[in-house]
C-alpha positions in Angstrom: 111.5 61.6 162.4 108.8 59.3 163.7 106.3 62.2 163.9 106.9 63.0 160.2 106.3 59.3 159.4 103.0 59.2 161.2 100.9 60.7 158.3 102.4 58.0 155.9 101.4 55.2 158.3 98.0 56.7 158.7 97.7 56.9 154.9 98.4 53.2 154.7 95.6 52.5 157.1 93.3 54.8 155.1 94.2 53.0 151.9 93.4 49.7 153.6 90.0 50.9 154.8 88.8 52.8 151.7 90.6 51.3 148.7 87.3 50.4 147.1 86.1 54.0 146.9 88.6 56.1 144.9 86.6 59.3 145.2 86.3 59.2 149.0 90.0 58.3 149.3 91.0 61.2 147.0 88.9 63.6 149.1 90.3 62.3 152.4 93.9 62.4 151.2 93.5 65.9 149.6 91.9 67.4 152.7 94.4 65.9 155.0 97.4 66.9 152.9 96.2 70.5 152.6 95.6 70.5 156.4 99.1 69.2 157.0 100.6 71.8 154.7 98.5 74.6 156.4 99.6 73.6 159.9 103.2 73.5 158.9 102.9 77.0 157.5 105.6 76.6 154.8 104.1 77.9 151.5 106.8 76.3 149.5 105.3 72.9 150.5 102.3 73.6 148.2 104.7 73.8 145.3 106.5 70.7 146.3 103.2 68.9 146.7 102.0 70.0 143.2 105.4 69.0 141.7 105.3 65.6 143.4 101.7 65.0 142.3 102.5 65.7 138.7 105.7 63.6 138.7 103.9 60.8 140.5 101.0 60.8 138.0 103.5 60.7 135.1 105.5 57.8 136.6 102.4 55.8 137.4 100.8 56.4 134.0 104.0 55.3 132.3 104.1 52.3 134.5 100.6 51.3 133.6 100.0 52.5 130.0 103.5 52.5 128.5 105.6 50.0 130.3 102.8 47.8 131.6 104.7 46.7 134.6 101.8 47.4 136.9 98.0 47.7 137.0 95.3 48.7 139.3 91.9 47.1 140.0 90.0 50.4 140.1 91.7 52.9 137.8 90.1 56.3 137.2 92.4 58.0 134.7 95.4 57.0 132.8 95.2 53.5 134.3 95.7 54.8 137.9 93.4 55.7 140.8 92.8 59.4 141.2 94.1 59.5 144.7 97.6 58.1 143.8 99.1 61.5 142.7 98.0 63.0 146.0 100.0 60.3 147.8 103.0 61.0 145.7 102.7 64.8 146.3 102.6 64.2 150.1 105.5 61.8 149.8 107.6 64.5 148.4 106.7 66.8 151.3 107.4 64.0 153.8 110.8 63.3 152.4 111.7 67.0 152.6 110.5 67.2 156.2 112.4 64.0 157.1 115.5 65.4 155.4 115.3 68.5 157.6 115.0 66.3 160.7 118.0 64.3 159.7 120.0 67.5 159.1 119.2 68.6 162.6 
């Protein structure tokens, strides 16, 4: 389970280091996510990633534009940073992988 959590922890570090450059962070997250999907060799993960990215974007945009319960310092579209849906997409993959580890 720890191994599947490492990319999340690494993502937190990347966010800390590059939060001021949304484009760079988007590119880094996108390339790393595609690399992790490729290495795992499960083609359904690409669908899970896309679904998570879309759902994440919707949730975040509702949170900023509709409900107003949050805001971001450097939003790119819909009141959110462009890299945030990528993080949501990988989060869906990570939860699936962790679920498989827990099942044994």
